[in-house]
CHARMM internal coordinates of N, CA and C (Angstrom, degrees):
IC EDIT
DIST 1 N 1 CA 1.3878
DIST 1 CA 1 C 1.5272
ANGL 1 N 1 CA 1 C 112.72
DIST 1 C 2 N 1.3014
ANGL 1 CA 1 C 2 N 116.07
DIHE 1 N 1 CA 1 C 2 N 157.62
DIST 2 N 2 CA 1.4406
ANGL 1 C 2 N 2 CA 120.76
DIHE 1 CA 1 C 2 N 2 CA -175.33
DIST 2 CA 2 C 1.5155
ANGL 2 N 2 CA 2 C 108.26
DIHE 1 C 2 N 2 CA 2 C -120.15
DIST 2 C 3 N 1.3200
ANGL 2 CA 2 C 3 N 117.13
DIHE 2 N 2 CA 2 C 3 N 129.54
DIST 3 N 3 CA 1.4144
ANGL 2 C 3 N 3 CA 123.25
DIHE 2 CA 2 C 3 N 3 CA 166.82
DIST 3 CA 3 C 1.5670
ANGL 3 N 3 CA 3 C 114.59
DIHE 2 C 3 N 3 CA 3 C -91.30
DIST 3 C 4 N 1.3026
ANGL 3 CA 3 C 4 N 114.70
DIHE 3 N 3 CA 3 C 4 N 131.76
DIST 4 N 4 CA 1.5045
ANGL 3 C 4 N 4 CA 114.59
DIHE 3 CA 3 C 4 N 4 CA 178.45
DIST 4 CA 4 C 1.5430
ANGL 4 N 4 CA 4 C 107.25
DIHE 3 C 4 N 4 CA 4 C -132.30
DIST 4 C 5 N 1.3429
ANGL 4 CA 4 C 5 N 113.72
DIHE 4 N 4 CA 4 C 5 N 135.33
DIST 5 N 5 CA 1.4504
ANGL 4 C 5 N 5 CA 125.70
DIHE 4 CA 4 C 5 N 5 CA 178.74
DIST 5 CA 5 C 1.5590
ANGL 5 N 5 CA 5 C 107.97
DIHE 4 C 5 N 5 CA 5 C -129.29
DIST 5 C 6 N 1.3532
ANGL 5 CA 5 C 6 N 115.97
DIHE 5 N 5 CA 5 C 6 N 116.54
DIST 6 N 6 CA 1.3500
ANGL 5 C 6 N 6 CA 119.51
DIHE 5 CA 5 C 6 N 6 CA 176.85
DIST 6 CA 6 C 1.5113
ANGL 6 N 6 CA 6 C 111.23
DIHE 5 C 6 N 6 CA 6 C -123.35
DIST 6 C 7 N 1.4045
ANGL 6 CA 6 C 7 N 116.95
DIHE 6 N 6 CA 6 C 7 N 126.35
DIST 7 N 7 CA 1.5025
ANGL 6 C 7 N 7 CA 118.59
DIHE 6 CA 6 C 7 N 7 CA -177.72
DIST 7 CA 7 C 1.4679
ANGL 7 N 7 CA 7 C 101.14
DIHE 6 C 7 N 7 CA 7 C -135.74
DIST 7 C 8 N 1.3472
ANGL 7 CA 7 C 8 N 108.44
DIHE 7 N 7 CA 7 C 8 N 130.44
DIST 8 N 8 CA 1.5566
ANGL 7 C 8 N 8 CA 123.54
DIHE 7 CA 7 C 8 N 8 CA 175.06
DIST 8 CA 8 C 1.5539
ANGL 8 N 8 CA 8 C 105.10
DIHE 7 C 8 N 8 CA 8 C -78.27
DIST 8 C 9 N 1.3094
ANGL 8 CA 8 C 9 N 116.40
DIHE 8 N 8 CA 8 C 9 N 116.92
DIST 9 N 9 CA 1.4933
ANGL 8 C 9 N 9 CA 118.51
DIHE 8 CA 8 C 9 N 9 CA 176.32
DIST 9 CA 9 C 1.4354
ANGL 9 N 9 CA 9 C 110.32
DIHE 8 C 9 N 9 CA 9 C -91.32
DIST 9 C 10 N 1.3865
ANGL 9 CA 9 C 10 N 118.14
DIHE 9 N 9 CA 9 C 10 N 140.30
DIST 10 N 10 CA 1.3995
ANGL 9 C 10 N 10 CA 121.63
DIHE 9 CA 9 C 10 N 10 CA 176.94
DIST 10 CA 10 C 1.4785
ANGL 10 N 10 CA 10 C 113.87
DIHE 9 C 10 N 10 CA 10 C -67.52
DIST 10 C 11 N 1.3466
ANGL 10 CA 10 C 11 N 120.04
DIHE 10 N 10 CA 10 C 11 N 114.49
DIST 11 N 11 CA 1.4353
ANGL 10 C 11 N 11 CA 122.64
DIHE 10 CA 10 C 11 N 11 CA -169.96
DIST 11 CA 11 C 1.5115
ANGL 11 N 11 CA 11 C 107.32
DIHE 10 C 11 N 11 CA 11 C -69.53
DIST 11 C 12 N 1.2795
ANGL 11 CA 11 C 12 N 122.03
DIHE 11 N 11 CA 11 C 12 N -19.22
DIST 12 N 12 CA 1.4294
ANGL 11 C 12 N 12 CA 123.70
DIHE 11 CA 11 C 12 N 12 CA -179.69
DIST 12 CA 12 C 1.4862
ANGL 12 N 12 CA 12 C 113.06
DIHE 11 C 12 N 12 CA 12 C -76.87
DIST 12 C 13 N 1.3090
ANGL 12 CA 12 C 13 N 121.08
DIHE 12 N 12 CA 12 C 13 N -23.09
DIST 13 N 13 CA 1.3348
ANGL 12 C 13 N 13 CA 130.61
DIHE 12 CA 12 C 13 N 13 CA -171.76
DIST 13 CA 13 C 1.5864
ANGL 13 N 13 CA 13 C 110.19
DIHE 12 C 13 N 13 CA 13 C -74.13
DIST 13 C 14 N 1.2310
ANGL 13 CA 13 C 14 N 117.37
DIHE 13 N 13 CA 13 C 14 N 150.14
DIST 14 N 14 CA 1.5094
ANGL 13 C 14 N 14 CA 121.07
DIHE 13 CA 13 C 14 N 14 CA 178.29
DIST 14 CA 14 C 1.6126
ANGL 14 N 14 CA 14 C 103.83
DIHE 13 C 14 N 14 CA 14 C -76.79
DIST 14 C 15 N 1.4138
ANGL 14 CA 14 C 15 N 110.01
DIHE 14 N 14 CA 14 C 15 N 159.61
DIST 15 N 15 CA 1.4090
ANGL 14 C 15 N 15 CA 114.78
DIHE 14 CA 14 C 15 N 15 CA 175.66
DIST 15 CA 15 C 1.4721
ANGL 15 N 15 CA 15 C 116.76
DIHE 14 C 15 N 15 CA 15 C -54.68
DIST 15 C 16 N 1.3414
ANGL 15 CA 15 C 16 N 116.33
DIHE 15 N 15 CA 15 C 16 N -34.03
DIST 16 N 16 CA 1.4728
ANGL 15 C 16 N 16 CA 124.29
DIHE 15 CA 15 C 16 N 16 CA -179.28
DIST 16 CA 16 C 1.4977
ANGL 16 N 16 CA 16 C 107.38
DIHE 15 C 16 N 16 CA 16 C -67.21
DIST 16 C 17 N 1.3746
ANGL 16 CA 16 C 17 N 119.08
DIHE 16 N 16 CA 16 C 17 N -53.14
DIST 17 N 17 CA 1.4173
ANGL 16 C 17 N 17 CA 123.36
DIHE 16 CA 16 C 17 N 17 CA 176.27
DIST 17 CA 17 C 1.5816
ANGL 17 N 17 CA 17 C 117.09
DIHE 16 C 17 N 17 CA 17 C -52.59
DIST 17 C 18 N 1.3606
ANGL 17 CA 17 C 18 N 106.86
DIHE 17 N 17 CA 17 C 18 N -43.48
DIST 18 N 18 CA 1.5161
ANGL 17 C 18 N 18 CA 113.45
DIHE 17 CA 17 C 18 N 18 CA 176.94
DIST 18 CA 18 C 1.5055
ANGL 18 N 18 CA 18 C 117.96
DIHE 17 C 18 N 18 CA 18 C -65.64
DIST 18 C 19 N 1.3778
ANGL 18 CA 18 C 19 N 111.87
DIHE 18 N 18 CA 18 C 19 N -35.78
DIST 19 N 19 CA 1.4905
ANGL 18 C 19 N 19 CA 117.39
DIHE 18 CA 18 C 19 N 19 CA 175.41
DIST 19 CA 19 C 1.5362
ANGL 19 N 19 CA 19 C 111.29
DIHE 18 C 19 N 19 CA 19 C -67.53
DIST 19 C 20 N 1.3242
ANGL 19 CA 19 C 20 N 112.19
DIHE 19 N 19 CA 19 C 20 N -44.82
DIST 20 N 20 CA 1.4540
ANGL 19 C 20 N 20 CA 114.80
DIHE 19 CA 19 C 20 N 20 CA 175.33
DIST 20 CA 20 C 1.5439
ANGL 20 N 20 CA 20 C 118.29
DIHE 19 C 20 N 20 CA 20 C -61.46
DIST 20 C 21 N 1.2178
ANGL 20 CA 20 C 21 N 116.60
DIHE 20 N 20 CA 20 C 21 N -36.88
DIST 21 N 21 CA 1.4528
ANGL 20 C 21 N 21 CA 122.33
DIHE 20 CA 20 C 21 N 21 CA 175.50
DIST 21 CA 21 C 1.4598
ANGL 21 N 21 CA 21 C 112.18
DIHE 20 C 21 N 21 CA 21 C -68.42
DIST 21 C 22 N 1.3515
ANGL 21 CA 21 C 22 N 119.74
DIHE 21 N 21 CA 21 C 22 N -46.66
DIST 22 N 22 CA 1.3125
ANGL 21 C 22 N 22 CA 126.22
DIHE 21 CA 21 C 22 N 22 CA 176.48
DIST 22 CA 22 C 1.5260
ANGL 22 N 22 CA 22 C 113.66
DIHE 21 C 22 N 22 CA 22 C -58.75
DIST 22 C 23 N 1.3445
ANGL 22 CA 22 C 23 N 115.51
DIHE 22 N 22 CA 22 C 23 N -45.55
DIST 23 N 23 CA 1.4620
ANGL 22 C 23 N 23 CA 118.69
DIHE 22 CA 22 C 23 N 23 CA 173.08
DIST 23 CA 23 C 1.4903
ANGL 23 N 23 CA 23 C 115.85
DIHE 22 C 23 N 23 CA 23 C -57.14
DIST 23 C 24 N 1.4052
ANGL 23 CA 23 C 24 N 115.74
DIHE 23 N 23 CA 23 C 24 N -41.25
DIST 24 N 24 CA 1.4505
ANGL 23 C 24 N 24 CA 122.66
DIHE 23 CA 23 C 24 N 24 CA 174.15
DIST 24 CA 24 C 1.5427
ANGL 24 N 24 CA 24 C 110.21
DIHE 23 C 24 N 24 CA 24 C -56.35
DIST 24 C 25 N 1.3282
ANGL 24 CA 24 C 25 N 114.22
DIHE 24 N 24 CA 24 C 25 N -50.57
DIST 25 N 25 CA 1.4946
ANGL 24 C 25 N 25 CA 120.89
DIHE 24 CA 24 C 25 N 25 CA -177.17
DIST 25 CA 25 C 1.6006
ANGL 25 N 25 CA 25 C 106.59
DIHE 24 C 25 N 25 CA 25 C -58.71
DIST 25 C 26 N 1.3084
ANGL 25 CA 25 C 26 N 117.23
DIHE 25 N 25 CA 25 C 26 N -49.90
DIST 26 N 26 CA 1.4847
ANGL 25 C 26 N 26 CA 118.07
DIHE 25 CA 25 C 26 N 26 CA -177.79
DIST 26 CA 26 C 1.5724
ANGL 26 N 26 CA 26 C 114.43
DIHE 25 C 26 N 26 CA 26 C -62.39
DIST 26 C 27 N 1.3756
ANGL 26 CA 26 C 27 N 113.76
DIHE 26 N 26 CA 26 C 27 N -45.17
DIST 27 N 27 CA 1.5169
ANGL 26 C 27 N 27 CA 115.67
DIHE 26 CA 26 C 27 N 27 CA 173.34
DIST 27 CA 27 C 1.5283
ANGL 27 N 27 CA 27 C 112.75
DIHE 26 C 27 N 27 CA 27 C -59.26
DIST 27 C 28 N 1.3138
ANGL 27 CA 27 C 28 N 117.77
DIHE 27 N 27 CA 27 C 28 N -42.53
DIST 28 N 28 CA 1.5136
ANGL 27 C 28 N 28 CA 117.72
DIHE 27 CA 27 C 28 N 28 CA -179.40
DIST 28 CA 28 C 1.5560
ANGL 28 N 28 CA 28 C 109.44
DIHE 27 C 28 N 28 CA 28 C -65.41
DIST 28 C 29 N 1.3121
ANGL 28 CA 28 C 29 N 119.86
DIHE 28 N 28 CA 28 C 29 N -42.32
DIST 29 N 29 CA 1.4370
ANGL 28 C 29 N 29 CA 125.00
DIHE 28 CA 28 C 29 N 29 CA -175.71
DIST 29 CA 29 C 1.6425
ANGL 29 N 29 CA 29 C 103.27
DIHE 28 C 29 N 29 CA 29 C -66.73
DIST 29 C 30 N 1.2882
ANGL 29 CA 29 C 30 N 117.75
DIHE 29 N 29 CA 29 C 30 N -55.92
DIST 30 N 30 CA 1.5086
ANGL 29 C 30 N 30 CA 121.87
DIHE 29 CA 29 C 30 N 30 CA 177.16
DIST 30 CA 30 C 1.5356
ANGL 30 N 30 CA 30 C 112.93
DIHE 29 C 30 N 30 CA 30 C -51.51
DIST 30 C 31 N 1.2631
ANGL 30 CA 30 C 31 N 117.10
DIHE 30 N 30 CA 30 C 31 N -38.45
DIST 31 N 31 CA 1.5167
ANGL 30 C 31 N 31 CA 116.48
DIHE 30 CA 30 C 31 N 31 CA 178.74
DIST 31 CA 31 C 1.5061
ANGL 31 N 31 CA 31 C 113.08
DIHE 30 C 31 N 31 CA 31 C -71.14
DIST 31 C 32 N 1.3020
ANGL 31 CA 31 C 32 N 118.64
DIHE 31 N 31 CA 31 C 32 N -21.09
DIST 32 N 32 CA 1.5129
ANGL 31 C 32 N 32 CA 121.44
DIHE 31 CA 31 C 32 N 32 CA -176.46
DIST 32 CA 32 C 1.5573
ANGL 32 N 32 CA 32 C 107.47
DIHE 31 C 32 N 32 CA 32 C -104.12
DIST 32 C 33 N 1.2661
ANGL 32 CA 32 C 33 N 120.90
DIHE 32 N 32 CA 32 C 33 N 5.63
DIST 33 N 33 CA 1.3850
ANGL 32 C 33 N 33 CA 128.66
DIHE 32 CA 32 C 33 N 33 CA -176.95
DIST 33 CA 33 C 1.6383
ANGL 33 N 33 CA 33 C 112.06
DIHE 32 C 33 N 33 CA 33 C -52.50
DIST 33 C 34 N 1.3202
ANGL 33 CA 33 C 34 N 113.01
DIHE 33 N 33 CA 33 C 34 N -36.23
DIST 34 N 34 CA 1.5335
ANGL 33 C 34 N 34 CA 120.70
DIHE 33 CA 33 C 34 N 34 CA -174.91
DIST 34 CA 34 C 1.6120
ANGL 34 N 34 CA 34 C 106.38
DIHE 33 C 34 N 34 CA 34 C -69.58
DIST 34 C 35 N 1.3145
ANGL 34 CA 34 C 35 N 119.67
DIHE 34 N 34 CA 34 C 35 N -17.01
DIST 35 N 35 CA 1.3722
ANGL 34 C 35 N 35 CA 118.42
DIHE 34 CA 34 C 35 N 35 CA -174.41
DIST 35 CA 35 C 1.6452
ANGL 35 N 35 CA 35 C 112.72
DIHE 34 C 35 N 35 CA 35 C -81.15
DIST 35 C 36 N 1.3392
ANGL 35 CA 35 C 36 N 113.66
DIHE 35 N 35 CA 35 C 36 N -6.35
DIST 36 N 36 CA 1.4684
ANGL 35 C 36 N 36 CA 121.37
DIHE 35 CA 35 C 36 N 36 CA -177.78
DIST 36 CA 36 C 1.4585
ANGL 36 N 36 CA 36 C 116.58
DIHE 35 C 36 N 36 CA 36 C -115.08
DIST 36 C 37 N 1.3018
ANGL 36 CA 36 C 37 N 115.15
DIHE 36 N 36 CA 36 C 37 N 145.35
DIST 37 N 37 CA 1.5271
ANGL 36 C 37 N 37 CA 119.05
DIHE 36 CA 36 C 37 N 37 CA 178.26
DIST 37 CA 37 C 1.5426
ANGL 37 N 37 CA 37 C 108.56
DIHE 36 C 37 N 37 CA 37 C -76.55
DIST 37 C 38 N 1.2578
ANGL 37 CA 37 C 38 N 116.65
DIHE 37 N 37 CA 37 C 38 N -27.18
DIST 38 N 38 CA 1.4941
ANGL 37 C 38 N 38 CA 120.36
DIHE 37 CA 37 C 38 N 38 CA -177.03
DIST 38 CA 38 C 1.4355
ANGL 38 N 38 CA 38 C 111.47
DIHE 37 C 38 N 38 CA 38 C 62.83
DIST 38 C 39 N 1.3350
ANGL 38 CA 38 C 39 N 114.75
DIHE 38 N 38 CA 38 C 39 N 54.03
DIST 39 N 39 CA 1.4602
ANGL 38 C 39 N 39 CA 121.37
DIHE 38 CA 38 C 39 N 39 CA 176.96
DIST 39 CA 39 C 1.5212
ANGL 39 N 39 CA 39 C 111.33
DIHE 38 C 39 N 39 CA 39 C -115.55
DIST 39 C 40 N 1.2576
ANGL 39 CA 39 C 40 N 125.66
DIHE 39 N 39 CA 39 C 40 N 148.01
DIST 40 N 40 CA 1.4046
ANGL 39 C 40 N 40 CA 124.91
DIHE 39 CA 39 C 40 N 40 CA 176.59
DIST 40 CA 40 C 1.5683
ANGL 40 N 40 CA 40 C 111.69
DIHE 39 C 40 N 40 CA 40 C -39.65
DIST 40 C 41 N 1.2979
ANGL 40 CA 40 C 41 N 116.18
DIHE 40 N 40 CA 40 C 41 N 128.67
DIST 41 N 41 CA 1.4925
ANGL 40 C 41 N 41 CA 122.57
DIHE 40 CA 40 C 41 N 41 CA -179.62
DIST 41 CA 41 C 1.5104
ANGL 41 N 41 CA 41 C 110.79
DIHE 40 C 41 N 41 CA 41 C 101.94
DIST 41 C 42 N 1.3298
ANGL 41 CA 41 C 42 N 119.38
DIHE 41 N 41 CA 41 C 42 N -19.27
DIST 42 N 42 CA 1.4733
ANGL 41 C 42 N 42 CA 120.78
DIHE 41 CA 41 C 42 N 42 CA 171.12
DIST 42 CA 42 C 1.5021
ANGL 42 N 42 CA 42 C 110.08
DIHE 41 C 42 N 42 CA 42 C -70.14
DIST 42 C 43 N 1.3470
ANGL 42 CA 42 C 43 N 115.66
DIHE 42 N 42 CA 42 C 43 N 147.63
DIST 43 N 43 CA 1.4328
ANGL 42 C 43 N 43 CA 125.32
DIHE 42 CA 42 C 43 N 43 CA 178.22
DIST 43 CA 43 C 1.4797
ANGL 43 N 43 CA 43 C 110.68
DIHE 42 C 43 N 43 CA 43 C 175.86
DIST 43 C 44 N 1.3326
ANGL 43 CA 43 C 44 N 116.40
DIHE 43 N 43 CA 43 C 44 N 175.15
DIST 44 N 44 CA 1.3774
ANGL 43 C 44 N 44 CA 117.73
DIHE 43 CA 43 C 44 N 44 CA -175.35
DIST 44 CA 44 C 1.6214
ANGL 44 N 44 CA 44 C 105.28
DIHE 43 C 44 N 44 CA 44 C -168.99
DIST 44 C 45 N 1.3625
ANGL 44 CA 44 C 45 N 114.78
DIHE 44 N 44 CA 44 C 45 N 165.49
DIST 45 N 45 CA 1.4359
ANGL 44 C 45 N 45 CA 119.37
DIHE 44 CA 44 C 45 N 45 CA 171.78
DIST 45 CA 45 C 1.4921
ANGL 45 N 45 CA 45 C 112.40
DIHE 44 C 45 N 45 CA 45 C -77.53
DIST 45 C 46 N 1.3457
ANGL 45 CA 45 C 46 N 120.29
DIHE 45 N 45 CA 45 C 46 N 153.41
DIST 46 N 46 CA 1.4197
ANGL 45 C 46 N 46 CA 123.70
DIHE 45 CA 45 C 46 N 46 CA -179.23
DIST 46 CA 46 C 1.5445
ANGL 46 N 46 CA 46 C 102.64
DIHE 45 C 46 N 46 CA 46 C -118.95
DIST 46 C 47 N 1.5156
ANGL 46 CA 46 C 47 N 115.90
DIHE 46 N 46 CA 46 C 47 N 131.31
DIST 47 N 47 CA 1.3907
ANGL 46 C 47 N 47 CA 122.37
DIHE 46 CA 46 C 47 N 47 CA -178.18
DIST 47 CA 47 C 1.4767
ANGL 47 N 47 CA 47 C 111.39
DIHE 46 C 47 N 47 CA 47 C -115.00
DIST 47 C 48 N 1.3186
ANGL 47 CA 47 C 48 N 116.02
DIHE 47 N 47 CA 47 C 48 N 149.66
DIST 48 N 48 CA 1.4658
ANGL 47 C 48 N 48 CA 119.81
DIHE 47 CA 47 C 48 N 48 CA 177.66
DIST 48 CA 48 C 1.6180
ANGL 48 N 48 CA 48 C 106.14
DIHE 47 C 48 N 48 CA 48 C -88.10
DIST 48 C 49 N 1.4058
ANGL 48 CA 48 C 49 N 114.02
DIHE 48 N 48 CA 48 C 49 N -174.34
DIST 49 N 49 CA 1.3674
ANGL 48 C 49 N 49 CA 119.37
DIHE 48 CA 48 C 49 N 49 CA -173.58
DIST 49 CA 49 C 1.6181
ANGL 49 N 49 CA 49 C 110.15
DIHE 48 C 49 N 49 CA 49 C -68.10
DIST 49 C 50 N 1.3386
ANGL 49 CA 49 C 50 N 114.84
DIHE 49 N 49 CA 49 C 50 N -19.40
DIST 50 N 50 CA 1.5039
ANGL 49 C 50 N 50 CA 116.44
DIHE 49 CA 49 C 50 N 50 CA 177.04
DIST 50 CA 50 C 1.5851
ANGL 50 N 50 CA 50 C 109.80
DIHE 49 C 50 N 50 CA 50 C -90.05
DIST 50 C 51 N 1.2078
ANGL 50 CA 50 C 51 N 119.97
DIHE 50 N 50 CA 50 C 51 N 10.52
DIST 51 N 51 CA 1.5006
ANGL 50 C 51 N 51 CA 129.21
DIHE 50 CA 50 C 51 N 51 CA 175.57
DIST 51 CA 51 C 1.5786
ANGL 51 N 51 CA 51 C 105.77
DIHE 50 C 51 N 51 CA 51 C 64.07
DIST 51 C 52 N 1.3391
ANGL 51 CA 51 C 52 N 113.63
DIHE 51 N 51 CA 51 C 52 N 35.13
DIST 52 N 52 CA 1.5122
ANGL 51 C 52 N 52 CA 117.04
DIHE 51 CA 51 C 52 N 52 CA 174.22
DIST 52 CA 52 C 1.6186
ANGL 52 N 52 CA 52 C 104.73
DIHE 51 C 52 N 52 CA 52 C -99.05
DIST 52 C 53 N 1.2295
ANGL 52 CA 52 C 53 N 115.51
DIHE 52 N 52 CA 52 C 53 N 144.30
DIST 53 N 53 CA 1.5931
ANGL 52 C 53 N 53 CA 121.74
DIHE 52 CA 52 C 53 N 53 CA 179.55
DIST 53 CA 53 C 1.4510
ANGL 53 N 53 CA 53 C 101.96
DIHE 52 C 53 N 53 CA 53 C -74.86
DIST 53 C 54 N 1.3724
ANGL 53 CA 53 C 54 N 116.26
DIHE 53 N 53 CA 53 C 54 N 126.45
DIST 54 N 54 CA 1.5086
ANGL 53 C 54 N 54 CA 122.55
DIHE 53 CA 53 C 54 N 54 CA -175.14
DIST 54 CA 54 C 1.4967
ANGL 54 N 54 CA 54 C 105.78
DIHE 53 C 54 N 54 CA 54 C -127.83
DIST 54 C 55 N 1.3203
ANGL 54 CA 54 C 55 N 122.67
DIHE 54 N 54 CA 54 C 55 N -3.36
DIST 55 N 55 CA 1.4247
ANGL 54 C 55 N 55 CA 120.03
DIHE 54 CA 54 C 55 N 55 CA 179.40
DIST 55 CA 55 C 1.5158
ANGL 55 N 55 CA 55 C 113.57
DIHE 54 C 55 N 55 CA 55 C 173.39
DIST 55 C 56 N 1.2658
ANGL 55 CA 55 C 56 N 115.48
DIHE 55 N 55 CA 55 C 56 N -156.02
DIST 56 N 56 CA 1.5156
ANGL 55 C 56 N 56 CA 115.32
DIHE 55 CA 55 C 56 N 56 CA -173.06
DIST 56 CA 56 C 1.5773
ANGL 56 N 56 CA 56 C 104.12
DIHE 55 C 56 N 56 CA 56 C -163.37
DIST 56 C 57 N 1.3940
ANGL 56 CA 56 C 57 N 113.57
DIHE 56 N 56 CA 56 C 57 N 149.65
DIST 57 N 57 CA 1.3444
ANGL 56 C 57 N 57 CA 121.01
DIHE 56 CA 56 C 57 N 57 CA 174.56
DIST 57 CA 57 C 1.5432
ANGL 57 N 57 CA 57 C 108.08
DIHE 56 C 57 N 57 CA 57 C -121.88
DIST 57 C 58 N 1.3429
ANGL 57 CA 57 C 58 N 119.38
DIHE 57 N 57 CA 57 C 58 N 149.75
DIST 58 N 58 CA 1.3635
ANGL 57 C 58 N 58 CA 121.78
DIHE 57 CA 57 C 58 N 58 CA -176.76
DIST 58 CA 58 C 1.5523
ANGL 58 N 58 CA 58 C 113.58
DIHE 57 C 58 N 58 CA 58 C -153.88
DIST 58 C 59 N 1.3194
ANGL 58 CA 58 C 59 N 115.81
DIHE 58 N 58 CA 58 C 59 N 151.86
DIST 59 N 59 CA 1.4225
ANGL 58 C 59 N 59 CA 119.41
DIHE 58 CA 58 C 59 N 59 CA 168.18
DIST 59 CA 59 C 1.4998
ANGL 59 N 59 CA 59 C 114.38
DIHE 58 C 59 N 59 CA 59 C -113.04
DIST 59 C 60 N 1.3818
ANGL 59 CA 59 C 60 N 118.04
DIHE 59 N 59 CA 59 C 60 N 132.88
DIST 60 N 60 CA 1.4275
ANGL 59 C 60 N 60 CA 121.83
DIHE 59 CA 59 C 60 N 60 CA -177.59
DIST 60 CA 60 C 1.4899
ANGL 60 N 60 CA 60 C 105.58
DIHE 59 C 60 N 60 CA 60 C -131.62
DIST 60 C 61 N 1.3338
ANGL 60 CA 60 C 61 N 111.19
DIHE 60 N 60 CA 60 C 61 N 163.29
DIST 61 N 61 CA 1.5257
ANGL 60 C 61 N 61 CA 113.22
DIHE 60 CA 60 C 61 N 61 CA 176.80
DIST 61 CA 61 C 1.5036
ANGL 61 N 61 CA 61 C 105.48
DIHE 60 C 61 N 61 CA 61 C -80.03
DIST 61 C 62 N 1.3147
ANGL 61 CA 61 C 62 N 112.15
DIHE 61 N 61 CA 61 C 62 N 163.99
DIST 62 N 62 CA 1.5796
ANGL 61 C 62 N 62 CA 113.19
DIHE 61 CA 61 C 62 N 62 CA -173.25
DIST 62 CA 62 C 1.5221
ANGL 62 N 62 CA 62 C 109.90
DIHE 61 C 62 N 62 CA 62 C -76.20
DIST 62 C 63 N 1.3177
ANGL 62 CA 62 C 63 N 118.00
DIHE 62 N 62 CA 62 C 63 N -13.75
DIST 63 N 63 CA 1.4566
ANGL 62 C 63 N 63 CA 120.76
DIHE 62 CA 62 C 63 N 63 CA 177.54
DIST 63 CA 63 C 1.5432
ANGL 63 N 63 CA 63 C 109.57
DIHE 62 C 63 N 63 CA 63 C -96.29
DIST 63 C 64 N 1.3587
ANGL 63 CA 63 C 64 N 117.06
DIHE 63 N 63 CA 63 C 64 N 19.06
DIST 64 N 64 CA 1.5397
ANGL 63 C 64 N 64 CA 117.59
DIHE 63 CA 63 C 64 N 64 CA -175.49
DIST 64 CA 64 C 1.4808
ANGL 64 N 64 CA 64 C 110.58
DIHE 63 C 64 N 64 CA 64 C -56.45
DIST 64 C 65 N 1.3618
ANGL 64 CA 64 C 65 N 117.54
DIHE 64 N 64 CA 64 C 65 N 149.93
DIST 65 N 65 CA 1.4119
ANGL 64 C 65 N 65 CA 124.14
DIHE 64 CA 64 C 65 N 65 CA 178.12
DIST 65 CA 65 C 1.5118
ANGL 65 N 65 CA 65 C 109.48
DIHE 64 C 65 N 65 CA 65 C -106.08
DIST 65 C 66 N 1.3055
ANGL 65 CA 65 C 66 N 115.40
DIHE 65 N 65 CA 65 C 66 N 8.48
DIST 66 N 66 CA 1.4782
ANGL 65 C 66 N 66 CA 121.97
DIHE 65 CA 65 C 66 N 66 CA 179.49
DIST 66 CA 66 C 1.4610
ANGL 66 N 66 CA 66 C 109.35
DIHE 65 C 66 N 66 CA 66 C -66.51
DIST 66 C 67 N 1.2872
ANGL 66 CA 66 C 67 N 121.02
DIHE 66 N 66 CA 66 C 67 N 120.73
DIST 67 N 67 CA 1.4592
ANGL 66 C 67 N 67 CA 123.64
DIHE 66 CA 66 C 67 N 67 CA -179.03
DIST 67 CA 67 C 1.4684
ANGL 67 N 67 CA 67 C 115.79
DIHE 66 C 67 N 67 CA 67 C -60.71
DIST 67 C 68 N 1.3310
ANGL 67 CA 67 C 68 N 116.69
DIHE 67 N 67 CA 67 C 68 N -25.40
DIST 68 N 68 CA 1.4467
ANGL 67 C 68 N 68 CA 120.92
DIHE 67 CA 67 C 68 N 68 CA 175.66
DIST 68 CA 68 C 1.5520
ANGL 68 N 68 CA 68 C 116.19
DIHE 67 C 68 N 68 CA 68 C -72.76
DIST 68 C 69 N 1.3443
ANGL 68 CA 68 C 69 N 112.24
DIHE 68 N 68 CA 68 C 69 N -7.07
DIST 69 N 69 CA 1.4673
ANGL 68 C 69 N 69 CA 118.54
DIHE 68 CA 68 C 69 N 69 CA 177.00
DIST 69 CA 69 C 1.5243
ANGL 69 N 69 CA 69 C 111.37
DIHE 68 C 69 N 69 CA 69 C -91.67
DIST 69 C 70 N 1.2659
ANGL 69 CA 69 C 70 N 118.72
DIHE 69 N 69 CA 69 C 70 N -0.12
DIST 70 N 70 CA 1.4689
ANGL 69 C 70 N 70 CA 119.75
DIHE 69 CA 69 C 70 N 70 CA 179.98
DIST 70 CA 70 C 1.4844
ANGL 70 N 70 CA 70 C 109.94
DIHE 69 C 70 N 70 CA 70 C -59.85
DIST 70 C 71 N 1.3535
ANGL 70 CA 70 C 71 N 117.71
DIHE 70 N 70 CA 70 C 71 N 141.55
DIST 71 N 71 CA 1.4557
ANGL 70 C 71 N 71 CA 119.34
DIHE 70 CA 70 C 71 N 71 CA 179.93
DIST 71 CA 71 C 1.4706
ANGL 71 N 71 CA 71 C 114.60
DIHE 70 C 71 N 71 CA 71 C -80.62
END
COOR INIT
IC SEED 1 N 1 CA 1 C
IC BUILD
């Protein structure tokens, strides 16, 4: 299976602010990992500290034909 996490970073933010926000997103997601079976088809929106949707994570099979899974 393949895990994919995509987060749109605020281009106006400084590198330090972006790193802090991404760290918060990763800690939050990691802390909630036990809520998911992590099987192909699982996924959810990712939110920033302002509760705005900024991305998505998903699990696909390694043989996925989804064009967004291209390396």
